[in-house]
C-alpha positions in Angstrom: 167.0 62.2 92.6 164.2 60.7 94.3 164.4 60.3 98.1 163.9 56.7 99.4 163.6 57.3 102.9 160.5 59.2 104.2 160.6 62.8 104.0 160.0 63.1 107.7 163.1 60.8 108.4 165.3 63.1 106.2 164.2 66.3 108.0 164.5 64.9 111.2 168.1 63.6 110.5 169.0 67.1 109.3 167.5 68.6 112.4 169.5 66.3 114.6 173.0 67.1 112.8 172.3 70.9 112.8 171.4 70.6 116.7 174.7 68.6 117.3 176.6 71.1 115.3 174.9 74.2 117.4 175.2 72.8 120.7 178.6 70.9 120.3 177.1 67.7 121.6 177.6 64.7 119.2 174.3 63.0 118.3 173.5 59.2 117.7 174.0 57.9 114.2 171.4 59.2 111.7 171.5 55.9 109.8 168.8 55.0 112.5 166.7 57.3 110.8 167.6 57.0 106.9 169.5 53.6 106.7 173.2 52.9 106.5 173.5 53.0 102.8 170.7 54.8 101.3 172.9 57.4 99.4 170.0 59.3 98.0 168.5 60.1 101.5 171.9 60.8 102.9 172.7 63.4 100.2 169.0 64.9 100.7 170.0 65.3 104.3 173.3 66.9 103.5 171.2 69.4 101.2 169.1 70.3 104.0 171.8 71.1 106.4 173.6 73.0 103.8 170.4 75.0 103.2 170.4 75.7 106.9 173.9 76.8 106.8 173.2 79.3 103.9 170.0 80.6 105.7 172.3 81.5 108.5 174.7 83.6 106.4 177.2 80.9 105.4 178.8 81.1 101.8 179.7 78.0 99.8 183.3 78.4 98.6 184.2 74.9 97.4 183.7 71.1 98.0 185.5 68.3 99.6 186.0 64.7 98.6 186.1 61.9 101.0 186.8 58.3 101.2 189.3 58.5 98.4 191.5 55.9 100.1 190.9 52.1 99.0 191.6 51.3 102.8 189.1 53.4 104.3 186.5 52.4 101.7 187.1 48.8 102.8 186.8 49.9 106.4 183.3 51.6 105.8 182.4 48.9 103.4 181.9 51.1 100.3 183.7 51.3 96.7 183.2 55.1 95.8 184.0 58.3 97.5 181.7 60.9 98.9 181.6 64.7 98.8 180.6 67.6 101.0 180.4 71.4 101.0 183.0 73.9 102.0 181.9 77.2 103.7 183.7 80.4 104.1 184.0 80.1 107.9 185.9 76.9 107.5 189.0 78.2 105.8 192.2 78.9 107.8 195.6 80.0 106.8 199.2 78.6 107.1 200.1 79.0 110.9 196.9 80.0 112.2 195.5 78.9 115.6 192.2 77.1 115.1 189.8 77.3 118.2 189.5 74.1 120.1 185.8 74.2 119.9 185.7 74.7 115.9 185.6 71.1 115.1 183.8 68.3 117.1 186.0 65.2 117.5 188.7 66.6 115.4 191.0 64.5 113.2 193.7 65.7 110.8 194.6 64.5 107.3 197.0 66.0 104.7 195.8 66.6 101.2 196.2 68.7 98.1 193.7 71.6 97.8 192.9 72.8 94.2 191.6 76.3 93.0 189.5 76.1 90.0 190.1 78.7 86.9 187.1 77.6 84.9 183.7 76.2 85.7 183.0 72.5 85.3 179.7 72.5 83.6 179.8 71.6 79.9 181.1 68.5 78.0 182.4 65.0 79.2 184.1 66.5 82.1 187.1 64.1 81.5 190.5 64.2 83.0 191.9 66.7 80.3 189.0 68.9 80.9 189.2 69.0 84.6 193.1 69.2 84.6 192.8 72.4 82.2 190.2 74.0 84.5 192.7 73.9 87.6 194.4 77.3 88.2 196.7 75.9 90.8 197.3 73.6 93.8 198.5 74.2 97.3 199.2 72.0 100.3 196.3 71.6 102.7 195.3 69.9 106.0 191.7 69.0 106.5 190.5 68.9 110.1 187.6 66.4 109.6 185.0 66.3 112.3 181.9 64.2 113.2 178.7 65.4 114.6 178.2 61.5 115.2 179.1 60.4 118.7 182.3 58.5 118.8 182.8 58.5 114.8 180.5 55.6 115.0 179.5 56.2 111.2 178.3 54.4 108.4 178.5 55.6 104.6 175.1 57.3 105.2 176.2 58.9 108.3 179.0 60.5 107.0 177.5 61.7 103.6 174.4 63.2 105.5 177.0 64.9 108.0 178.5 66.8 105.1 181.4 64.1 104.5 182.5 64.8 108.1 183.8 68.1 107.1 185.3 70.3 109.8 187.7 73.0 108.8 190.7 73.3 106.5 194.0 75.1 106.4 195.7 76.2 103.0 199.4 76.6 102.4 201.0 79.5 100.4 203.1 77.9 97.9 201.0 77.8 94.8 202.0 75.4 91.9 200.2 75.0 88.6 199.9 71.4 86.9 202.7 72.6 84.4 205.0 72.6 87.5 204.3 69.3 89.3 202.3 66.1 89.0 199.8 65.6 91.9 200.2 61.8 91.5 203.8 61.9 92.2 204.0 63.8 95.4 204.9 62.3 98.7 203.6 63.5 102.0 204.5 63.6 105.6 202.3 64.9 108.6 203.6 65.4 112.0 201.9 66.3 115.3 204.1 68.1 117.8 207.1 67.0 115.6 206.2 63.5 115.5 205.4 61.7 112.3 201.9 60.4 112.5 201.2 60.0 108.6 202.8 59.3 105.5 201.4 58.8 101.9 201.6 59.8 98.2 199.5 61.4 95.5 198.8 58.1 94.1 196.9 57.0 97.2 194.2 59.4 96.3 192.2 57.5 93.5 195.5 56.9 91.7 195.7 60.6 91.1 194.2 63.6 93.1 193.0 64.9 89.5 190.9 61.7 89.3 189.2 62.6 92.5 188.2 66.2 91.0 187.0 64.4 87.7 184.8 62.2 89.8 183.4 65.1 91.9 183.0 67.4 88.8 180.6 64.7 87.4 178.9 64.1 90.6 178.3 67.9 91.3 176.9 68.6 88.0 174.4 65.6 88.3 173.2 67.0 91.8 172.5 70.2 90.0 175.4 72.3 91.6 178.3 72.2 89.4 181.9 73.2 90.4 182.6 76.9 89.5 185.8 79.1 89.0 187.4 80.2 92.2 186.0 77.3 94.2 188.5 75.4 96.4 188.6 71.6 96.1 189.8 69.4 98.8 190.8 66.5 96.8 191.0 63.7 99.4 193.7 62.3 102.1 197.0 61.2 101.0 197.6 59.3 104.2 195.8 58.1 107.4 193.9 60.8 109.4 195.1 61.3 113.1 193.1 62.3 116.0 194.0 65.9 117.4 193.4 67.9 120.6 194.1 71.2 122.3 197.5 72.5 122.0 198.6 70.3 119.1 200.7 71.6 116.4 200.3 70.0 113.0 202.2 70.2 109.9 202.1 68.6 106.6 205.0 68.7 104.2 204.1 67.7 100.7 206.8 67.6 98.0 206.6 70.2 95.4 204.0 72.2 97.5 205.9 72.9 100.6 204.5 72.9 104.2 201.4 74.0 105.8 200.8 74.0 109.6 198.4 75.1 112.3 197.8 75.0 116.3 194.8 73.9 118.0 193.8 76.4 120.5 193.4 75.7 124.2 190.0 74.8 125.8 187.9 71.7 125.1 188.1 70.2 121.8 
């Protein structure tokens, strides 16, 4: 894909985001450098930030899909999802304590995570192709974060900032798609025992598998197709919730059980 913003602007935006992540100090919106809705430039920034992470020893273990909710798309003024990269140091397990400084400006959202059994490289990559490539699903919570100060983001900002990825927590109850239908699940998320978010599988592009179809095609187009063994966070089932030090967050998804974590002490 041809970058429409000047290369110097793309490189500067990537530098700003990398510096914000390293110093834990949020930065101004990068749309001031690359534009608010120049997706080619925004994904070019994301690629450079990803390359910097890999150069520092991180390993790509999957992808995340964002902006799958019609309400959130409307809020940002877009009509399409976005995607980001999951690295090995982002993954936590049910019951873990996540360090307070692991994510800048953290917000939790409940999702379904899929793990792939097959590469998604050849053919149409339609619904049936993608469904048959999924090994199993688990309940998940993504802790989104923004390197952009005050979450003051446009579509270009969040795409450049790795789709506002932070860390994620995976549940332990694995289900195949022969055992449940992702679009039919219901979800409840609590913070310190108080329900803060509810939703359904249908809230995620009418079916979370549809989100993976979209991602599979986009990933192949960008030259980095989805691979067997990768984790795919398919998108929020309900509204995200800001969290802070000491909070315990739990998501319960019908058919997939519960997943929880606690945010450690200190500044978040």
